[in-house]
HTML snippet that shows the backbone in 3Dmol.js (N, CA, C, O; Angstrom):
<script src="https://3Dmol.org/build/3Dmol-min.js"></script>
<div id="view" style="width:600px;height:400px;position:relative"></div>
<script>
const pdb = `
ATOM      1  N   MET A   1      34.373  -3.212  -1.840  1.00  0.00           N
ATOM      2  CA  MET A   1      33.857  -4.521  -1.495  1.00  0.00           C
ATOM      3  C   MET A   1      32.627  -4.402  -0.602  1.00  0.00           C
ATOM      4  O   MET A   1      31.658  -5.147  -0.753  1.00  0.00           O
ATOM      5  N   GLU A   2      32.681  -3.463   0.320  1.00  0.00           N
ATOM      6  CA  GLU A   2      31.553  -3.288   1.224  1.00  0.00           C
ATOM      7  C   GLU A   2      30.291  -2.916   0.445  1.00  0.00           C
ATOM      8  O   GLU A   2      29.198  -3.395   0.750  1.00  0.00           O
ATOM      9  N   ARG A   3      30.454  -2.061  -0.559  1.00  0.00           N
ATOM     10  CA  ARG A   3      29.315  -1.649  -1.376  1.00  0.00           C
ATOM     11  C   ARG A   3      28.718  -2.856  -2.109  1.00  0.00           C
ATOM     12  O   ARG A   3      27.498  -2.986  -2.211  1.00  0.00           O
ATOM     13  N   LEU A   4      29.587  -3.734  -2.615  1.00  0.00           N
ATOM     14  CA  LEU A   4      29.110  -4.933  -3.306  1.00  0.00           C
ATOM     15  C   LEU A   4      28.395  -5.874  -2.350  1.00  0.00           C
ATOM     16  O   LEU A   4      27.378  -6.466  -2.713  1.00  0.00           O
ATOM     17  N   ARG A   5      28.908  -6.021  -1.139  1.00  0.00           N
ATOM     18  CA  ARG A   5      28.237  -6.871  -0.149  1.00  0.00           C
ATOM     19  C   ARG A   5      26.858  -6.323   0.187  1.00  0.00           C
ATOM     20  O   ARG A   5      25.888  -7.070   0.315  1.00  0.00           O
ATOM     21  N   LYS A   6      26.789  -5.000   0.329  1.00  0.00           N
ATOM     22  CA  LYS A   6      25.515  -4.364   0.635  1.00  0.00           C
ATOM     23  C   LYS A   6      24.526  -4.576  -0.519  1.00  0.00           C
ATOM     24  O   LYS A   6      23.351  -4.867  -0.294  1.00  0.00           O
ATOM     25  N   GLN A   7      25.013  -4.429  -1.743  1.00  0.00           N
ATOM     26  CA  GLN A   7      24.164  -4.632  -2.917  1.00  0.00           C
ATOM     27  C   GLN A   7      23.673  -6.075  -2.966  1.00  0.00           C
ATOM     28  O   GLN A   7      22.499  -6.322  -3.240  1.00  0.00           O
ATOM     29  N   ASP A   8      24.563  -7.025  -2.703  1.00  0.00           N
ATOM     30  CA  ASP A   8      24.167  -8.435  -2.678  1.00  0.00           C
ATOM     31  C   ASP A   8      23.100  -8.678  -1.608  1.00  0.00           C
ATOM     32  O   ASP A   8      22.123  -9.389  -1.844  1.00  0.00           O
ATOM     33  N   ALA A   9      23.296  -8.083  -0.437  1.00  0.00           N
ATOM     34  CA  ALA A   9      22.332  -8.265   0.655  1.00  0.00           C
ATOM     35  C   ALA A   9      20.964  -7.713   0.264  1.00  0.00           C
ATOM     36  O   ALA A   9      19.936  -8.312   0.578  1.00  0.00           O
ATOM     37  N   GLU A  10      20.953  -6.580  -0.416  1.00  0.00           N
ATOM     38  CA  GLU A  10      19.692  -5.976  -0.849  1.00  0.00           C
ATOM     39  C   GLU A  10      18.985  -6.843  -1.886  1.00  0.00           C
ATOM     40  O   GLU A  10      17.756  -6.895  -1.930  1.00  0.00           O
ATOM     41  N   GLU A  11      19.772  -7.522  -2.721  1.00  0.00           N
ATOM     42  CA  GLU A  11      19.205  -8.370  -3.769  1.00  0.00           C
ATOM     43  C   GLU A  11      18.889  -9.775  -3.277  1.00  0.00           C
ATOM     44  O   GLU A  11      18.352 -10.592  -4.025  1.00  0.00           O
ATOM     45  N   GLY A  12      19.217 -10.056  -2.034  1.00  0.00           N
ATOM     46  CA  GLY A  12      18.913 -11.360  -1.463  1.00  0.00           C
ATOM     47  C   GLY A  12      19.934 -12.441  -1.775  1.00  0.00           C
ATOM     48  O   GLY A  12      19.646 -13.627  -1.620  1.00  0.00           O
ATOM     49  N   VAL A  13      21.117 -12.048  -2.210  1.00  0.00           N
ATOM     50  CA  VAL A  13      22.174 -13.016  -2.508  1.00  0.00           C
ATOM     51  C   VAL A  13      22.841 -13.417  -1.207  1.00  0.00           C
ATOM     52  O   VAL A  13      23.301 -12.568  -0.442  1.00  0.00           O
ATOM     53  N   THR A  14      22.888 -14.708  -0.965  1.00  0.00           N
ATOM     54  CA  THR A  14      23.552 -15.185   0.247  1.00  0.00           C
ATOM     55  C   THR A  14      24.884 -15.812  -0.116  1.00  0.00           C
ATOM     56  O   THR A  14      25.046 -16.415  -1.177  1.00  0.00           O
ATOM     57  N   VAL A  15      25.821 -15.655   0.786  1.00  0.00           N
ATOM     58  CA  VAL A  15      27.158 -16.199   0.562  1.00  0.00           C
ATOM     59  C   VAL A  15      27.426 -17.242   1.636  1.00  0.00           C
ATOM     60  O   VAL A  15      27.346 -16.970   2.834  1.00  0.00           O
ATOM     61  N   ARG A  16      27.744 -18.437   1.171  1.00  0.00           N
ATOM     62  CA  ARG A  16      28.096 -19.502   2.102  1.00  0.00           C
ATOM     63  C   ARG A  16      29.564 -19.829   1.898  1.00  0.00           C
ATOM     64  O   ARG A  16      29.991 -20.046   0.764  1.00  0.00           O
ATOM     65  N   PRO A  17      30.334 -19.868   2.953  1.00  0.00           N
ATOM     66  CA  PRO A  17      31.736 -20.252   2.788  1.00  0.00           C
ATOM     67  C   PRO A  17      31.832 -21.714   2.364  1.00  0.00           C
ATOM     68  O   PRO A  17      31.023 -22.548   2.773  1.00  0.00           O
ATOM     69  N   MET A  18      32.818 -22.006   1.550  1.00  0.00           N
ATOM     70  CA  MET A  18      32.995 -23.386   1.084  1.00  0.00           C
ATOM     71  C   MET A  18      33.604 -24.233   2.199  1.00  0.00           C
ATOM     72  O   MET A  18      34.403 -23.761   3.008  1.00  0.00           O
ATOM     73  N   THR A  19      33.199 -25.491   2.208  1.00  0.00           N
ATOM     74  CA  THR A  19      33.754 -26.424   3.174  1.00  0.00           C
ATOM     75  C   THR A  19      35.116 -26.902   2.680  1.00  0.00           C
ATOM     76  O   THR A  19      35.466 -26.724   1.513  1.00  0.00           O
ATOM     77  N   ASP A  20      35.866 -27.503   3.575  1.00  0.00           N
ATOM     78  CA  ASP A  20      37.161 -28.059   3.191  1.00  0.00           C
ATOM     79  C   ASP A  20      36.984 -29.161   2.154  1.00  0.00           C
ATOM     80  O   ASP A  20      37.818 -29.329   1.265  1.00  0.00           O
ATOM     81  N   GLN A  21      35.898 -29.907   2.276  1.00  0.00           N
ATOM     82  CA  GLN A  21      35.624 -30.976   1.312  1.00  0.00           C
ATOM     83  C   GLN A  21      35.370 -30.385  -0.080  1.00  0.00           C
ATOM     84  O   GLN A  21      35.851 -30.924  -1.076  1.00  0.00           O
ATOM     85  N   GLN A  22      34.621 -29.287  -0.154  1.00  0.00           N
ATOM     86  CA  GLN A  22      34.370 -28.640  -1.440  1.00  0.00           C
ATOM     87  C   GLN A  22      35.669 -28.099  -2.037  1.00  0.00           C
ATOM     88  O   GLN A  22      35.920 -28.250  -3.233  1.00  0.00           O
ATOM     89  N   LYS A  23      36.481 -27.475  -1.205  1.00  0.00           N
ATOM     90  CA  LYS A  23      37.759 -26.934  -1.679  1.00  0.00           C
ATOM     91  C   LYS A  23      38.646 -28.036  -2.235  1.00  0.00           C
ATOM     92  O   LYS A  23      39.292 -27.871  -3.270  1.00  0.00           O
ATOM     93  N   SER A  24      38.668 -29.162  -1.533  1.00  0.00           N
ATOM     94  CA  SER A  24      39.463 -30.303  -1.970  1.00  0.00           C
ATOM     95  C   SER A  24      38.939 -30.865  -3.293  1.00  0.00           C
ATOM     96  O   SER A  24      39.719 -31.182  -4.191  1.00  0.00           O
ATOM     97  N   ALA A  25      37.630 -30.985  -3.404  1.00  0.00           N
ATOM     98  CA  ALA A  25      37.022 -31.515  -4.634  1.00  0.00           C
ATOM     99  C   ALA A  25      37.287 -30.587  -5.814  1.00  0.00           C
ATOM    100  O   ALA A  25      37.567 -31.048  -6.920  1.00  0.00           O
ATOM    101  N   ILE A  26      37.200 -29.277  -5.579  1.00  0.00           N
ATOM    102  CA  ILE A  26      37.476 -28.310  -6.644  1.00  0.00           C
ATOM    103  C   ILE A  26      38.926 -28.401  -7.075  1.00  0.00           C
ATOM    104  O   ILE A  26      39.218 -28.370  -8.271  1.00  0.00           O
ATOM    105  N   ALA A  27      39.837 -28.512  -6.124  1.00  0.00           N
ATOM    106  CA  ALA A  27      41.263 -28.628  -6.453  1.00  0.00           C
ATOM    107  C   ALA A  27      41.523 -29.888  -7.272  1.00  0.00           C
ATOM    108  O   ALA A  27      42.326 -29.874  -8.205  1.00  0.00           O
ATOM    109  N   GLU A  28      40.840 -30.975  -6.920  1.00  0.00           N
ATOM    110  CA  GLU A  28      41.006 -32.232  -7.648  1.00  0.00           C
ATOM    111  C   GLU A  28      40.490 -32.117  -9.081  1.00  0.00           C
ATOM    112  O   GLU A  28      41.145 -32.572 -10.018  1.00  0.00           O
ATOM    113  N   VAL A  29      39.314 -31.508  -9.249  1.00  0.00           N
ATOM    114  CA  VAL A  29      38.743 -31.323 -10.591  1.00  0.00           C
ATOM    115  C   VAL A  29      39.656 -30.440 -11.436  1.00  0.00           C
ATOM    116  O   VAL A  29      39.942 -30.758 -12.591  1.00  0.00           O
ATOM    117  N   ARG A  30      40.110 -29.335 -10.860  1.00  0.00           N
ATOM    118  CA  ARG A  30      41.003 -28.432 -11.605  1.00  0.00           C
ATOM    119  C   ARG A  30      42.290 -29.132 -12.001  1.00  0.00           C
ATOM    120  O   ARG A  30      42.763 -28.982 -13.128  1.00  0.00           O
ATOM    121  N   SER A  31      42.854 -29.892 -11.081  1.00  0.00           N
ATOM    122  CA  SER A  31      44.091 -30.606 -11.376  1.00  0.00           C
ATOM    123  C   SER A  31      43.895 -31.601 -12.523  1.00  0.00           C
ATOM    124  O   SER A  31      44.722 -31.688 -13.431  1.00  0.00           O
ATOM    125  N   LEU A  32      42.794 -32.345 -12.470  1.00  0.00           N
ATOM    126  CA  LEU A  32      42.498 -33.334 -13.507  1.00  0.00           C
ATOM    127  C   LEU A  32      42.350 -32.659 -14.868  1.00  0.00           C
ATOM    128  O   LEU A  32      42.956 -33.094 -15.847  1.00  0.00           O
ATOM    129  N   TYR A  33      41.551 -31.603 -14.930  1.00  0.00           N
ATOM    130  CA  TYR A  33      41.304 -30.946 -16.214  1.00  0.00           C
ATOM    131  C   TYR A  33      42.513 -30.151 -16.699  1.00  0.00           C
ATOM    132  O   TYR A  33      42.739 -30.045 -17.904  1.00  0.00           O
ATOM    133  N   ASP A  34      43.291 -29.593 -15.773  1.00  0.00           N
ATOM    134  CA  ASP A  34      44.520 -28.907 -16.188  1.00  0.00           C
ATOM    135  C   ASP A  34      45.493 -29.896 -16.822  1.00  0.00           C
ATOM    136  O   ASP A  34      46.191 -29.557 -17.777  1.00  0.00           O
ATOM    137  N   SER A  35      45.540 -31.122 -16.288  1.00  0.00           N
ATOM    138  CA  SER A  35      46.417 -32.127 -16.882  1.00  0.00           C
ATOM    139  C   SER A  35      45.901 -32.568 -18.249  1.00  0.00           C
ATOM    140  O   SER A  35      46.693 -32.827 -19.155  1.00  0.00           O
ATOM    141  N   LYS A  36      44.577 -32.656 -18.403  1.00  0.00           N
ATOM    142  CA  LYS A  36      44.011 -33.013 -19.716  1.00  0.00           C
ATOM    143  C   LYS A  36      44.296 -31.913 -20.745  1.00  0.00           C
ATOM    144  O   LYS A  36      44.596 -32.202 -21.903  1.00  0.00           O
ATOM    145  N   ILE A  37      44.199 -30.662 -20.317  1.00  0.00           N
ATOM    146  CA  ILE A  37      44.485 -29.542 -21.212  1.00  0.00           C
ATOM    147  C   ILE A  37      45.965 -29.525 -21.570  1.00  0.00           C
ATOM    148  O   ILE A  37      46.319 -29.267 -22.721  1.00  0.00           O
ATOM    149  N   ALA A  38      46.822 -29.795 -20.610  1.00  0.00           N
ATOM    150  CA  ALA A  38      48.267 -29.852 -20.885  1.00  0.00           C
ATOM    151  C   ALA A  38      48.575 -30.988 -21.867  1.00  0.00           C
ATOM    152  O   ALA A  38      49.433 -30.849 -22.738  1.00  0.00           O
ATOM    153  N   GLU A  39      47.873 -32.103 -21.717  1.00  0.00           N
ATOM    154  CA  GLU A  39      48.041 -33.220 -22.642  1.00  0.00           C
ATOM    155  C   GLU A  39      47.655 -32.797 -24.063  1.00  0.00           C
ATOM    156  O   GLU A  39      48.335 -33.149 -25.027  1.00  0.00           O
ATOM    157  N   GLN A  40      46.568 -32.047 -24.186  1.00  0.00           N
ATOM    158  CA  GLN A  40      46.148 -31.550 -25.497  1.00  0.00           C
ATOM    159  C   GLN A  40      47.205 -30.615 -26.099  1.00  0.00           C
ATOM    160  O   GLN A  40      47.445 -30.638 -27.306  1.00  0.00           O
ATOM    161  N   ASP A  41      47.828 -29.802 -25.254  1.00  0.00           N
ATOM    162  CA  ASP A  41      48.890 -28.910 -25.734  1.00  0.00           C
ATOM    163  C   ASP A  41      50.062 -29.706 -26.298  1.00  0.00           C
ATOM    164  O   ASP A  41      50.602 -29.373 -27.353  1.00  0.00           O
ATOM    165  N   VAL A  42      50.448 -30.761 -25.584  1.00  0.00           N
ATOM    166  CA  VAL A  42      51.559 -31.604 -26.042  1.00  0.00           C
ATOM    167  C   VAL A  42      51.190 -32.299 -27.346  1.00  0.00           C
ATOM    168  O   VAL A  42      51.998 -32.359 -28.272  1.00  0.00           O
ATOM    169  N   LEU A  43      49.973 -32.821 -27.417  1.00  0.00           N
ATOM    170  CA  LEU A  43      49.535 -33.491 -28.644  1.00  0.00           C
ATOM    171  C   LEU A  43      49.499 -32.521 -29.822  1.00  0.00           C
ATOM    172  O   LEU A  43      49.855 -32.884 -30.943  1.00  0.00           O
ATOM    173  N   GLN A  44      49.072 -31.298 -29.568  1.00  0.00           N
ATOM    174  CA  GLN A  44      49.021 -30.302 -30.637  1.00  0.00           C
ATOM    175  C   GLN A  44      50.429 -29.961 -31.122  1.00  0.00           C
ATOM    176  O   GLN A  44      50.670 -29.889 -32.327  1.00  0.00           O
ATOM    177  N   GLN A  45      51.342 -29.753 -30.205  1.00  0.00           N
ATOM    178  CA  GLN A  45      52.722 -29.451 -30.591  1.00  0.00           C
ATOM    179  C   GLN A  45      53.315 -30.592 -31.399  1.00  0.00           C
ATOM    180  O   GLN A  45      54.033 -30.366 -32.373  1.00  0.00           O
ATOM    181  N   SER A  46      53.013 -31.810 -30.993  1.00  0.00           N
ATOM    182  CA  SER A  46      53.511 -32.978 -31.711  1.00  0.00           C
ATOM    183  C   SER A  46      52.911 -33.048 -33.112  1.00  0.00           C
ATOM    184  O   SER A  46      53.615 -33.348 -34.077  1.00  0.00           O
ATOM    185  N   ALA A  47      51.627 -32.775 -33.225  1.00  0.00           N
ATOM    186  CA  ALA A  47      50.962 -32.825 -34.528  1.00  0.00           C
ATOM    187  C   ALA A  47      51.485 -31.735 -35.458  1.00  0.00           C
ATOM    188  O   ALA A  47      51.580 -31.940 -36.668  1.00  0.00           O
ATOM    189  N   MET A  48      51.820 -30.592 -34.899  1.00  0.00           N
ATOM    190  CA  MET A  48      52.314 -29.477 -35.713  1.00  0.00           C
ATOM    191  C   MET A  48      53.707 -29.769 -36.279  1.00  0.00           C
ATOM    192  O   MET A  48      54.084 -29.234 -37.322  1.00  0.00           O
ATOM    193  N   LYS A  49      54.454 -30.608 -35.595  1.00  0.00           N
ATOM    194  CA  LYS A  49      55.807 -30.937 -36.052  1.00  0.00           C
ATOM    195  C   LYS A  49      55.828 -32.149 -36.974  1.00  0.00           C
ATOM    196  O   LYS A  49      56.845 -32.443 -37.601  1.00  0.00           O
ATOM    197  N   GLY A  50      54.710 -32.844 -37.051  1.00  0.00           N
ATOM    198  CA  GLY A  50      54.633 -34.079 -37.823  1.00  0.00           C
ATOM    199  C   GLY A  50      54.509 -33.840 -39.311  1.00  0.00           C
ATOM    200  O   GLY A  50      54.755 -32.733 -39.791  1.00  0.00           O
ATOM    201  N   PRO A  51      54.130 -34.869 -40.042  1.00  0.00           N
ATOM    202  CA  PRO A  51      54.031 -34.796 -41.507  1.00  0.00           C
ATOM    203  C   PRO A  51      52.956 -33.817 -41.996  1.00  0.00           C
ATOM    204  O   PRO A  51      52.982 -33.411 -43.158  1.00  0.00           O
ATOM    205  N   LEU A  52      52.013 -33.434 -41.128  1.00  0.00           N
ATOM    206  CA  LEU A  52      50.975 -32.499 -41.536  1.00  0.00           C
ATOM    207  C   LEU A  52      51.505 -31.077 -41.723  1.00  0.00           C
ATOM    208  O   LEU A  52      50.861 -30.246 -42.364  1.00  0.00           O
ATOM    209  N   SER A  53      52.680 -30.808 -41.158  1.00  0.00           N
ATOM    210  CA  SER A  53      53.186 -29.438 -41.156  1.00  0.00           C
ATOM    211  C   SER A  53      53.434 -28.891 -42.560  1.00  0.00           C
ATOM    212  O   SER A  53      53.670 -27.693 -42.716  1.00  0.00           O
ATOM    213  N   ALA A  54      53.386 -29.743 -43.581  1.00  0.00           N
ATOM    214  CA  ALA A  54      53.616 -29.285 -44.953  1.00  0.00           C
ATOM    215  C   ALA A  54      52.372 -28.618 -45.545  1.00  0.00           C
ATOM    216  O   ALA A  54      52.500 -27.739 -46.397  1.00  0.00           O
ATOM    217  N   ASP A  55      51.198 -29.008 -45.123  1.00  0.00           N
ATOM    218  CA  ASP A  55      49.959 -28.487 -45.690  1.00  0.00           C
ATOM    219  C   ASP A  55      49.304 -27.515 -44.712  1.00  0.00           C
ATOM    220  O   ASP A  55      48.894 -27.904 -43.618  1.00  0.00           O
ATOM    221  N   PHE A  56      49.211 -26.258 -45.111  1.00  0.00           N
ATOM    222  CA  PHE A  56      48.679 -25.214 -44.233  1.00  0.00           C
ATOM    223  C   PHE A  56      47.214 -25.461 -43.878  1.00  0.00           C
ATOM    224  O   PHE A  56      46.821 -25.230 -42.734  1.00  0.00           O
ATOM    225  N   ALA A  57      46.406 -25.917 -44.811  1.00  0.00           N
ATOM    226  CA  ALA A  57      44.982 -26.148 -44.555  1.00  0.00           C
ATOM    227  C   ALA A  57      44.779 -27.237 -43.503  1.00  0.00           C
ATOM    228  O   ALA A  57      43.952 -27.094 -42.602  1.00  0.00           O
ATOM    229  N   GLU A  58      45.533 -28.318 -43.624  1.00  0.00           N
ATOM    230  CA  GLU A  58      45.430 -29.398 -42.639  1.00  0.00           C
ATOM    231  C   GLU A  58      45.934 -28.925 -41.282  1.00  0.00           C
ATOM    232  O   GLU A  58      45.357 -29.255 -40.245  1.00  0.00           O
ATOM    233  N   LEU A  59      46.998 -28.161 -41.297  1.00  0.00           N
ATOM    234  CA  LEU A  59      47.565 -27.623 -40.065  1.00  0.00           C
ATOM    235  C   LEU A  59      46.548 -26.726 -39.360  1.00  0.00           C
ATOM    236  O   LEU A  59      46.395 -26.782 -38.139  1.00  0.00           O
ATOM    237  N   ASP A  60      45.862 -25.907 -40.138  1.00  0.00           N
ATOM    238  CA  ASP A  60      44.852 -25.015 -39.589  1.00  0.00           C
ATOM    239  C   ASP A  60      43.691 -25.809 -38.998  1.00  0.00           C
ATOM    240  O   ASP A  60      43.183 -25.464 -37.931  1.00  0.00           O
ATOM    241  N   GLU A  61      43.271 -26.862 -39.681  1.00  0.00           N
ATOM    242  CA  GLU A  61      42.169 -27.699 -39.189  1.00  0.00           C
ATOM    243  C   GLU A  61      42.559 -28.415 -37.898  1.00  0.00           C
ATOM    244  O   GLU A  61      41.762 -28.484 -36.962  1.00  0.00           O
ATOM    245  N   VAL A  62      43.764 -28.940 -37.844  1.00  0.00           N
ATOM    246  CA  VAL A  62      44.246 -29.614 -36.628  1.00  0.00           C
ATOM    247  C   VAL A  62      44.276 -28.617 -35.475  1.00  0.00           C
ATOM    248  O   VAL A  62      43.872 -28.939 -34.358  1.00  0.00           O
ATOM    249  N   SER A  63      44.747 -27.426 -35.747  1.00  0.00           N
ATOM    250  CA  SER A  63      44.799 -26.385 -34.725  1.00  0.00           C
ATOM    251  C   SER A  63      43.396 -26.037 -34.227  1.00  0.00           C
ATOM    252  O   SER A  63      43.192 -25.857 -33.026  1.00  0.00           O
ATOM    253  N   ARG A  64      42.448 -25.942 -35.127  1.00  0.00           N
ATOM    254  CA  ARG A  64      41.066 -25.641 -34.771  1.00  0.00           C
ATOM    255  C   ARG A  64      40.471 -26.758 -33.903  1.00  0.00           C
ATOM    256  O   ARG A  64      39.763 -26.485 -32.933  1.00  0.00           O
ATOM    257  N   GLN A  65      40.759 -28.004 -34.254  1.00  0.00           N
ATOM    258  CA  GLN A  65      40.237 -29.136 -33.477  1.00  0.00           C
ATOM    259  C   GLN A  65      40.799 -29.125 -32.056  1.00  0.00           C
ATOM    260  O   GLN A  65      40.064 -29.347 -31.093  1.00  0.00           O
ATOM    261  N   PHE A  66      42.090 -28.869 -31.929  1.00  0.00           N
ATOM    262  CA  PHE A  66      42.692 -28.831 -30.603  1.00  0.00           C
ATOM    263  C   PHE A  66      42.125 -27.666 -29.781  1.00  0.00           C
ATOM    264  O   PHE A  66      41.907 -27.802 -28.577  1.00  0.00           O
ATOM    265  N   ARG A  67      41.894 -26.543 -30.424  1.00  0.00           N
ATOM    266  CA  ARG A  67      41.334 -25.382 -29.731  1.00  0.00           C
ATOM    267  C   ARG A  67      39.920 -25.702 -29.224  1.00  0.00           C
ATOM    268  O   ARG A  67      39.573 -25.358 -28.094  1.00  0.00           O
ATOM    269  N   ARG A  68      39.109 -26.357 -30.058  1.00  0.00           N
ATOM    270  CA  ARG A  68      37.753 -26.742 -29.637  1.00  0.00           C
ATOM    271  C   ARG A  68      37.798 -27.723 -28.461  1.00  0.00           C
ATOM    272  O   ARG A  68      37.009 -27.623 -27.521  1.00  0.00           O
ATOM    273  N   GLU A  69      38.726 -28.661 -28.532  1.00  0.00           N
ATOM    274  CA  GLU A  69      38.849 -29.642 -27.452  1.00  0.00           C
ATOM    275  C   GLU A  69      39.260 -28.959 -26.142  1.00  0.00           C
ATOM    276  O   GLU A  69      38.730 -29.281 -25.078  1.00  0.00           O
ATOM    277  N   ARG A  70      40.198 -28.024 -26.223  1.00  0.00           N
ATOM    278  CA  ARG A  70      40.618 -27.290 -25.023  1.00  0.00           C
ATOM    279  C   ARG A  70      39.452 -26.492 -24.457  1.00  0.00           C
ATOM    280  O   ARG A  70      39.255 -26.463 -23.242  1.00  0.00           O
ATOM    281  N   GLU A  71      38.681 -25.845 -25.320  1.00  0.00           N
ATOM    282  CA  GLU A  71      37.530 -25.075 -24.858  1.00  0.00           C
ATOM    283  C   GLU A  71      36.483 -25.982 -24.218  1.00  0.00           C
ATOM    284  O   GLU A  71      35.866 -25.615 -23.218  1.00  0.00           O
ATOM    285  N   ARG A  72      36.284 -27.159 -24.793  1.00  0.00           N
ATOM    286  CA  ARG A  72      35.328 -28.110 -24.229  1.00  0.00           C
ATOM    287  C   ARG A  72      35.771 -28.561 -22.842  1.00  0.00           C
ATOM    288  O   ARG A  72      34.970 -28.615 -21.909  1.00  0.00           O
ATOM    289  N   LEU A  73      37.063 -28.886 -22.719  1.00  0.00           N
ATOM    290  CA  LEU A  73      37.587 -29.320 -21.426  1.00  0.00           C
ATOM    291  C   LEU A  73      37.483 -28.213 -20.381  1.00  0.00           C
ATOM    292  O   LEU A  73      37.106 -28.468 -19.237  1.00  0.00           O
ATOM    293  N   ALA A  74      37.812 -26.995 -20.770  1.00  0.00           N
ATOM    294  CA  ALA A  74      37.733 -25.864 -19.837  1.00  0.00           C
ATOM    295  C   ALA A  74      36.285 -25.626 -19.409  1.00  0.00           C
ATOM    296  O   ALA A  74      36.019 -25.342 -18.241  1.00  0.00           O
ATOM    297  N   SER A  75      35.363 -25.740 -20.343  1.00  0.00           N
ATOM    298  CA  SER A  75      33.949 -25.544 -20.036  1.00  0.00           C
ATOM    299  C   SER A  75      33.442 -26.636 -19.098  1.00  0.00           C
ATOM    300  O   SER A  75      32.707 -26.368 -18.147  1.00  0.00           O
ATOM    301  N   GLU A  76      33.844 -27.852 -19.384  1.00  0.00           N
ATOM    302  CA  GLU A  76      33.462 -28.995 -18.544  1.00  0.00           C
ATOM    303  C   GLU A  76      34.005 -28.809 -17.129  1.00  0.00           C
ATOM    304  O   GLU A  76      33.297 -29.039 -16.148  1.00  0.00           O
ATOM    305  N   ARG A  77      35.273 -28.388 -17.032  1.00  0.00           N
ATOM    306  CA  ARG A  77      35.907 -28.149 -15.732  1.00  0.00           C
ATOM    307  C   ARG A  77      35.135 -27.079 -14.964  1.00  0.00           C
ATOM    308  O   ARG A  77      34.812 -27.265 -13.791  1.00  0.00           O
ATOM    309  N   ASP A  78      34.844 -25.975 -15.616  1.00  0.00           N
ATOM    310  CA  ASP A  78      34.151 -24.874 -14.948  1.00  0.00           C
ATOM    311  C   ASP A  78      32.762 -25.281 -14.479  1.00  0.00           C
ATOM    312  O   ASP A  78      32.324 -24.868 -13.405  1.00  0.00           O
ATOM    313  N   ALA A  79      32.064 -26.088 -15.277  1.00  0.00           N
ATOM    314  CA  ALA A  79      30.733 -26.555 -14.896  1.00  0.00           C
ATOM    315  C   ALA A  79      30.803 -27.449 -13.660  1.00  0.00           C
ATOM    316  O   ALA A  79      29.970 -27.335 -12.761  1.00  0.00           O
ATOM    317  N   LYS A  80      31.791 -28.333 -13.616  1.00  0.00           N
ATOM    318  CA  LYS A  80      31.935 -29.220 -12.457  1.00  0.00           C
ATOM    319  C   LYS A  80      32.290 -28.428 -11.204  1.00  0.00           C
ATOM    320  O   LYS A  80      31.776 -28.709 -10.121  1.00  0.00           O
ATOM    321  N   VAL A  81      33.168 -27.439 -11.348  1.00  0.00           N
ATOM    322  CA  VAL A  81      33.547 -26.610 -10.205  1.00  0.00           C
ATOM    323  C   VAL A  81      32.318 -25.861  -9.682  1.00  0.00           C
ATOM    324  O   VAL A  81      32.118 -25.768  -8.471  1.00  0.00           O
ATOM    325  N   GLU A  82      31.511 -25.336 -10.576  1.00  0.00           N
ATOM    326  CA  GLU A  82      30.308 -24.600 -10.164  1.00  0.00           C
ATOM    327  C   GLU A  82      29.319 -25.522  -9.450  1.00  0.00           C
ATOM    328  O   GLU A  82      28.698 -25.112  -8.469  1.00  0.00           O
ATOM    329  N   LYS A  83      29.164 -26.757  -9.925  1.00  0.00           N
ATOM    330  CA  LYS A  83      28.279 -27.716  -9.256  1.00  0.00           C
ATOM    331  C   LYS A  83      28.766 -27.996  -7.844  1.00  0.00           C
ATOM    332  O   LYS A  83      27.965 -28.092  -6.914  1.00  0.00           O
ATOM    333  N   ILE A  84      30.081 -28.126  -7.682  1.00  0.00           N
ATOM    334  CA  ILE A  84      30.643 -28.384  -6.354  1.00  0.00           C
ATOM    335  C   ILE A  84      30.388 -27.190  -5.448  1.00  0.00           C
ATOM    336  O   ILE A  84      30.027 -27.355  -4.282  1.00  0.00           O
ATOM    337  N   ARG A  85      30.574 -25.995  -5.980  1.00  0.00           N
ATOM    338  CA  ARG A  85      30.348 -24.791  -5.177  1.00  0.00           C
ATOM    339  C   ARG A  85      28.892 -24.694  -4.704  1.00  0.00           C
ATOM    340  O   ARG A  85      28.625 -24.263  -3.582  1.00  0.00           O
ATOM    341  N   ARG A  86      27.965 -25.096  -5.561  1.00  0.00           N
ATOM    342  CA  ARG A  86      26.545 -25.038  -5.198  1.00  0.00           C
ATOM    343  C   ARG A  86      26.148 -26.193  -4.278  1.00  0.00           C
ATOM    344  O   ARG A  86      25.059 -26.186  -3.704  1.00  0.00           O
ATOM    345  N   GLY A  87      27.027 -27.179  -4.140  1.00  0.00           N
ATOM    346  CA  GLY A  87      26.747 -28.313  -3.269  1.00  0.00           C
ATOM    347  C   GLY A  87      25.931 -29.399  -3.931  1.00  0.00           C
ATOM    348  O   GLY A  87      25.335 -30.233  -3.250  1.00  0.00           O
ATOM    349  N   GLU A  88      25.898 -29.399  -5.256  1.00  0.00           N
ATOM    350  CA  GLU A  88      25.139 -30.409  -5.985  1.00  0.00           C
ATOM    351  C   GLU A  88      25.978 -31.679  -6.130  1.00  0.00           C
ATOM    352  O   GLU A  88      27.195 -31.607  -6.301  1.00  0.00           O
ATOM    353  N   PRO A  89      25.331 -32.834  -6.061  1.00  0.00           N
ATOM    354  CA  PRO A  89      26.067 -34.092  -6.273  1.00  0.00           C
ATOM    355  C   PRO A  89      26.444 -34.256  -7.742  1.00  0.00           C
ATOM    356  O   PRO A  89      25.754 -33.764  -8.636  1.00  0.00           O
ATOM    357  N   GLU A  90      27.519 -34.937  -7.965  1.00  0.00           N
ATOM    358  CA  GLU A  90      27.966 -35.150  -9.352  1.00  0.00           C
ATOM    359  C   GLU A  90      27.231 -36.263 -10.022  1.00  0.00           C
ATOM    360  O   GLU A  90      27.493 -36.562 -11.187  1.00  0.00           O
TER     361      GLU A  90
END
`;
const viewer = $3Dmol.createViewer("view");
viewer.addModel(pdb, "pdb");
viewer.setStyle({}, {cartoon: {color: "spectrum"}});
viewer.zoomTo();
viewer.render();
</script>
């Protein structure tokens, strides 16, 4: 770790500790997006058990759509967390 800190210092990277407000905002964003992702998981499980389960092609497409939605939500969450860390307004 010391070597990495030294390397960062040489490259001009500064580290600012996060404020309690930033930590709280990050926790709130993560909680919100984790619940949205969990909701997508439940919806996917429900769709897989429904009438679509007879057709493999439709099942595969539904699975792909849910996967894209989860990736979008995770990406959105990570972007918001990074903005908070940098101190940028939403």
